[in-house]
MARSEZA-812850 format. One record per atom (N, C-alpha, C): atom name; x, y, z; residue number from 1. Coordinates in nm, 3 decimals, m for minus. Atoms other than C-alpha are relative to their C-alpha. Example, Ala and Ser with C-alpha at 12.3 -4.5 7.8 and 13.67 -1.06 7.14 Angstrom:
BEGIN
ATOM | N | 0.089 | m0.119 | 0.000 | 1
ATOM | CA | 1.230 | m0.450 | 0.780 | 1
ATOM | C | 0.090 | 0.120 | 0.000 | 1
ATOM | N | m0.082 | m0.119 | m0.006 | 2
ATOM | CA | 1.367 | m0.106 | 0.714 | 2
ATOM | C | m0.077 | 0.109 | 0.073 | 2
This chain:
BEGIN
ATOM | N | 0.072 | m0.093 | m0.080 | 1
ATOM | CA | m1.169 | m2.311 | m0.411 | 1
ATOM | C | 0.033 | 0.141 | m0.048 | 1
ATOM | N | m0.020 | m0.138 | 0.042 | 2
ATOM | CA | m1.216 | m1.954 | m0.530 | 2
ATOM | C | m0.042 | 0.094 | 0.112 | 2
ATOM | N | 0.031 | m0.098 | m0.104 | 3
ATOM | CA | m1.202 | m1.667 | m0.282 | 3
ATOM | C | m0.003 | 0.137 | m0.066 | 3
ATOM | N | 0.014 | m0.133 | 0.056 | 4
ATOM | CA | m1.332 | m1.330 | m0.396 | 4
ATOM | C | 0.003 | 0.100 | 0.115 | 4
ATOM | N | m0.015 | m0.096 | m0.110 | 5
ATOM | CA | m1.227 | m1.037 | m0.180 | 5
ATOM | C | m0.053 | 0.139 | m0.034 | 5
ATOM | N | 0.052 | m0.132 | 0.035 | 6
ATOM | CA | m1.382 | m0.746 | m0.367 | 6
ATOM | C | 0.104 | 0.088 | m0.064 | 6
ATOM | N | m0.089 | m0.097 | 0.062 | 7
ATOM | CA | m1.214 | m0.432 | m0.492 | 7
ATOM | C | 0.122 | 0.023 | 0.089 | 7
ATOM | N | m0.115 | m0.007 | m0.090 | 8
ATOM | CA | m0.856 | m0.440 | m0.355 | 8
ATOM | C | 0.067 | 0.136 | 0.014 | 8
ATOM | N | m0.066 | m0.130 | m0.009 | 9
ATOM | CA | m0.760 | m0.075 | m0.411 | 9
ATOM | C | m0.103 | 0.106 | 0.037 | 9
ATOM | N | 0.083 | m0.113 | m0.041 | 10
ATOM | CA | m0.912 | 0.226 | m0.235 | 10
ATOM | C | 0.091 | 0.121 | m0.002 | 10
ATOM | N | m0.086 | m0.118 | 0.012 | 11
ATOM | CA | m0.780 | 0.576 | m0.310 | 11
ATOM | C | m0.057 | 0.121 | 0.072 | 11
ATOM | N | 0.034 | m0.130 | m0.057 | 12
ATOM | CA | m0.781 | 0.912 | m0.136 | 12
ATOM | C | 0.061 | 0.106 | m0.092 | 12
ATOM | N | m0.050 | m0.102 | 0.091 | 13
ATOM | CA | m0.711 | 1.247 | m0.306 | 13
ATOM | C | 0.153 | 0.016 | m0.002 | 13
ATOM | N | m0.145 | m0.023 | m0.008 | 14
ATOM | CA | m0.348 | 1.263 | m0.187 | 14
ATOM | C | 0.076 | m0.123 | 0.048 | 14
ATOM | N | m0.068 | 0.122 | m0.042 | 15
ATOM | CA | m0.258 | 0.901 | m0.120 | 15
ATOM | C | m0.069 | m0.121 | m0.055 | 15
ATOM | N | 0.057 | 0.124 | 0.050 | 16
ATOM | CA | m0.322 | 0.542 | m0.209 | 16
ATOM | C | 0.044 | m0.114 | 0.091 | 16
ATOM | N | m0.031 | 0.121 | m0.076 | 17
ATOM | CA | m0.335 | 0.212 | m0.023 | 17
ATOM | C | m0.047 | m0.117 | m0.084 | 17
ATOM | N | 0.040 | 0.121 | 0.072 | 18
ATOM | CA | m0.340 | m0.126 | m0.190 | 18
ATOM | C | 0.031 | m0.121 | 0.087 | 18
ATOM | N | m0.017 | 0.125 | m0.075 | 19
ATOM | CA | m0.382 | m0.468 | m0.032 | 19
ATOM | C | m0.089 | m0.105 | m0.065 | 19
ATOM | N | 0.084 | 0.104 | 0.059 | 20
ATOM | CA | m0.545 | m0.801 | m0.111 | 20
ATOM | C | m0.148 | 0.009 | 0.037 | 20
ATOM | N | 0.141 | m0.009 | m0.042 | 21
ATOM | CA | m0.871 | m0.693 | 0.058 | 21
ATOM | C | m0.040 | 0.147 | 0.012 | 21
ATOM | N | 0.044 | m0.141 | 0.003 | 22
ATOM | CA | m1.070 | m0.371 | 0.010 | 22
ATOM | C | m0.027 | 0.057 | 0.139 | 22
ATOM | N | 0.025 | m0.051 | m0.136 | 23
ATOM | CA | m1.165 | m0.344 | 0.380 | 23
ATOM | C | 0.132 | 0.043 | 0.064 | 23
ATOM | N | m0.131 | m0.036 | m0.054 | 24
ATOM | CA | m0.797 | m0.343 | 0.477 | 24
ATOM | C | 0.053 | 0.126 | m0.068 | 24
ATOM | N | m0.043 | m0.120 | 0.073 | 25
ATOM | CA | m0.720 | m0.088 | 0.206 | 25
ATOM | C | m0.075 | 0.122 | 0.050 | 25
ATOM | N | 0.080 | m0.112 | m0.050 | 26
ATOM | CA | m1.004 | 0.132 | 0.329 | 26
ATOM | C | 0.047 | 0.044 | 0.139 | 26
ATOM | N | m0.052 | m0.034 | m0.133 | 27
ATOM | CA | m0.865 | 0.115 | 0.685 | 27
ATOM | C | 0.126 | 0.085 | m0.012 | 27
ATOM | N | m0.121 | m0.078 | 0.022 | 28
ATOM | CA | m0.530 | 0.240 | 0.559 | 28
ATOM | C | m0.030 | 0.140 | m0.050 | 28
ATOM | N | 0.040 | m0.132 | 0.052 | 29
ATOM | CA | m0.696 | 0.524 | 0.367 | 29
ATOM | C | m0.061 | 0.084 | 0.112 | 29
ATOM | N | 0.058 | m0.073 | m0.114 | 30
ATOM | CA | m0.893 | 0.619 | 0.680 | 30
ATOM | C | 0.110 | 0.061 | 0.087 | 30
ATOM | N | m0.113 | m0.050 | m0.079 | 31
ATOM | CA | m0.563 | 0.655 | 0.867 | 31
ATOM | C | 0.064 | 0.120 | m0.070 | 31
ATOM | N | m0.057 | m0.113 | 0.074 | 32
ATOM | CA | m0.423 | 0.878 | 0.592 | 32
ATOM | C | m0.090 | 0.123 | 0.008 | 32
ATOM | N | 0.095 | m0.112 | m0.006 | 33
ATOM | CA | m0.737 | 1.092 | 0.590 | 33
ATOM | C | m0.002 | 0.066 | 0.137 | 33
ATOM | N | m0.002 | m0.053 | m0.136 | 34
ATOM | CA | m0.708 | 1.133 | 0.967 | 34
ATOM | C | 0.132 | 0.069 | 0.033 | 34
ATOM | N | m0.127 | m0.069 | m0.021 | 35
ATOM | CA | m0.357 | 1.275 | 0.925 | 35
ATOM | C | 0.116 | m0.091 | 0.033 | 35
ATOM | N | m0.107 | 0.094 | m0.029 | 36
ATOM | CA | m0.155 | 0.959 | 0.983 | 36
ATOM | C | 0.102 | m0.008 | m0.113 | 36
ATOM | N | m0.106 | 0.015 | 0.099 | 37
ATOM | CA | 0.167 | 0.879 | 0.801 | 37
ATOM | C | m0.021 | m0.127 | m0.082 | 37
ATOM | N | 0.005 | 0.123 | 0.081 | 38
ATOM | CA | 0.223 | 0.613 | 0.537 | 38
ATOM | C | 0.032 | m0.122 | 0.085 | 38
ATOM | N | m0.033 | 0.111 | m0.090 | 39
ATOM | CA | 0.378 | 0.395 | 0.809 | 39
ATOM | C | m0.121 | m0.035 | 0.087 | 39
ATOM | N | 0.123 | 0.024 | m0.078 | 40
ATOM | CA | 0.067 | 0.438 | 1.027 | 40
ATOM | C | m0.103 | m0.075 | m0.084 | 40
ATOM | N | 0.097 | 0.064 | 0.089 | 41
ATOM | CA | m0.149 | 0.340 | 0.729 | 41
ATOM | C | 0.040 | m0.144 | m0.029 | 41
ATOM | N | m0.046 | 0.137 | 0.027 | 42
ATOM | CA | 0.066 | 0.033 | 0.655 | 42
ATOM | C | m0.025 | m0.090 | 0.120 | 42
ATOM | N | 0.024 | 0.080 | m0.121 | 43
ATOM | CA | 0.040 | m0.087 | 1.015 | 43
ATOM | C | m0.149 | m0.028 | 0.015 | 43
ATOM | N | 0.144 | 0.019 | m0.007 | 44
ATOM | CA | m0.337 | m0.034 | 1.014 | 44
ATOM | C | m0.048 | m0.102 | m0.102 | 44
ATOM | N | 0.037 | 0.093 | 0.106 | 45
ATOM | CA | m0.373 | m0.217 | 0.683 | 45
ATOM | C | 0.040 | m0.143 | 0.036 | 45
ATOM | N | m0.047 | 0.133 | m0.039 | 46
ATOM | CA | m0.164 | m0.510 | 0.809 | 46
ATOM | C | m0.083 | m0.059 | 0.113 | 46
ATOM | N | 0.082 | 0.049 | m0.111 | 47
ATOM | CA | m0.367 | m0.534 | 1.129 | 47
ATOM | C | m0.135 | m0.049 | m0.048 | 47
ATOM | N | 0.130 | 0.041 | 0.053 | 48
ATOM | CA | m0.695 | m0.549 | 0.938 | 48
ATOM | C | 0.015 | m0.125 | m0.087 | 48
ATOM | N | m0.022 | 0.121 | 0.081 | 49
ATOM | CA | m0.551 | m0.804 | 0.692 | 49
ATOM | C | 0.010 | m0.124 | 0.086 | 49
ATOM | N | m0.008 | 0.113 | m0.091 | 50
ATOM | CA | m0.476 | m1.029 | 0.988 | 50
ATOM | C | m0.136 | m0.053 | 0.040 | 50
ATOM | N | 0.136 | 0.040 | m0.035 | 51
ATOM | CA | m0.851 | m1.037 | 1.052 | 51
ATOM | C | m0.079 | m0.046 | m0.122 | 51
ATOM | N | 0.085 | 0.029 | 0.116 | 52
ATOM | CA | m1.010 | m1.033 | 0.706 | 52
ATOM | C | 0.066 | m0.092 | m0.104 | 52
ATOM | N | m0.073 | 0.080 | 0.098 | 53
ATOM | CA | m0.740 | m1.227 | 0.516 | 53
ATOM | C | 0.102 | m0.088 | 0.073 | 53
ATOM | N | m0.096 | 0.071 | m0.085 | 54
ATOM | CA | m0.584 | m1.454 | 0.782 | 54
ATOM | C | 0.069 | m0.119 | m0.067 | 54
ATOM | N | m0.058 | 0.117 | 0.066 | 55
ATOM | CA | m0.518 | m1.745 | 0.547 | 55
ATOM | C | 0.118 | 0.037 | m0.090 | 55
ATOM | N | m0.108 | m0.042 | 0.089 | 56
ATOM | CA | m0.270 | m1.537 | 0.344 | 56
ATOM | C | 0.099 | 0.098 | 0.063 | 56
ATOM | N | m0.088 | m0.101 | m0.060 | 57
ATOM | CA | m0.114 | m1.287 | 0.584 | 57
ATOM | C | m0.017 | 0.002 | 0.150 | 57
ATOM | N | 0.008 | m0.018 | m0.144 | 58
ATOM | CA | m0.051 | m1.196 | 0.943 | 58
ATOM | C | 0.087 | 0.117 | 0.041 | 58
ATOM | N | m0.075 | m0.115 | m0.046 | 59
ATOM | CA | 0.085 | m0.907 | 1.146 | 59
ATOM | C | 0.148 | m0.036 | 0.016 | 59
ATOM | N | m0.139 | 0.042 | m0.018 | 60
ATOM | CA | 0.402 | m1.108 | 1.212 | 60
ATOM | C | 0.069 | m0.041 | m0.129 | 60
ATOM | N | m0.060 | 0.039 | 0.128 | 61
ATOM | CA | 0.466 | m1.169 | 0.841 | 61
ATOM | C | 0.114 | 0.092 | m0.041 | 61
ATOM | N | m0.113 | m0.082 | 0.044 | 62
ATOM | CA | 0.755 | m1.027 | 0.644 | 62
ATOM | C | m0.048 | 0.121 | m0.079 | 62
ATOM | N | 0.032 | m0.121 | 0.076 | 63
ATOM | CA | 0.761 | m0.687 | 0.480 | 63
ATOM | C | 0.129 | 0.059 | m0.053 | 63
ATOM | N | m0.112 | m0.071 | 0.061 | 64
ATOM | CA | 0.996 | m0.509 | 0.245 | 64
ATOM | C | m0.052 | 0.136 | m0.040 | 64
ATOM | N | 0.051 | m0.134 | 0.022 | 65
ATOM | CA | 0.945 | m0.135 | 0.242 | 65
ATOM | C | 0.107 | 0.088 | m0.060 | 65
ATOM | N | m0.083 | m0.105 | 0.056 | 66
ATOM | CA | 1.099 | 0.134 | 0.026 | 66
ATOM | C | m0.072 | 0.130 | 0.030 | 66
ATOM | N | 0.069 | m0.119 | m0.048 | 67
ATOM | CA | 1.013 | 0.463 | 0.194 | 67
ATOM | C | 0.075 | 0.124 | m0.047 | 67
ATOM | N | m0.056 | m0.128 | 0.046 | 68
ATOM | CA | 1.072 | 0.803 | 0.032 | 68
ATOM | C | m0.069 | 0.109 | 0.080 | 68
ATOM | N | 0.064 | m0.103 | m0.082 | 69
ATOM | CA | 1.013 | 1.081 | 0.282 | 69
ATOM | C | 0.003 | 0.136 | m0.070 | 69
ATOM | N | 0.011 | m0.132 | 0.061 | 70
ATOM | CA | 0.932 | 1.443 | 0.207 | 70
ATOM | C | 0.131 | 0.076 | m0.007 | 70
ATOM | N | m0.130 | m0.067 | 0.000 | 71
ATOM | CA | 1.290 | 1.548 | 0.281 | 71
ATOM | C | 0.093 | m0.048 | m0.110 | 71
ATOM | N | m0.080 | 0.049 | 0.111 | 72
ATOM | CA | 1.422 | 1.351 | m0.015 | 72
ATOM | C | 0.082 | m0.123 | 0.028 | 72
ATOM | N | m0.078 | 0.122 | m0.027 | 73
ATOM | CA | 1.583 | 1.058 | 0.165 | 73
ATOM | C | m0.085 | m0.124 | m0.028 | 73
ATOM | N | 0.066 | 0.128 | 0.029 | 74
ATOM | CA | 1.502 | 0.700 | 0.074 | 74
ATOM | C | 0.053 | m0.103 | 0.098 | 74
ATOM | N | m0.037 | 0.103 | m0.096 | 75
ATOM | CA | 1.502 | 0.420 | 0.330 | 75
ATOM | C | m0.055 | m0.133 | m0.044 | 75
ATOM | N | 0.044 | 0.136 | 0.033 | 76
ATOM | CA | 1.482 | 0.047 | 0.265 | 76
ATOM | C | m0.003 | m0.080 | 0.129 | 76
ATOM | N | 0.017 | 0.084 | m0.119 | 77
ATOM | CA | 1.347 | m0.175 | 0.542 | 77
ATOM | C | m0.036 | m0.139 | m0.043 | 77
């Protein structure tokens, strides 16, 4: 069985979101364009993936994040 999800990367002028589905990526970019943080965009992207890509992901799935904030600190979650 082949599943085609379309273009998985959507970019904004000052940010980027990537996911297995272009609709989820676009949702994350919309959050960035509205002034949200990278964390806000990641949560939005994960929520949409739970709807459009449920066979491969879910909101309760695992995540490993390396976050570099504007102040120069790096956090690993």
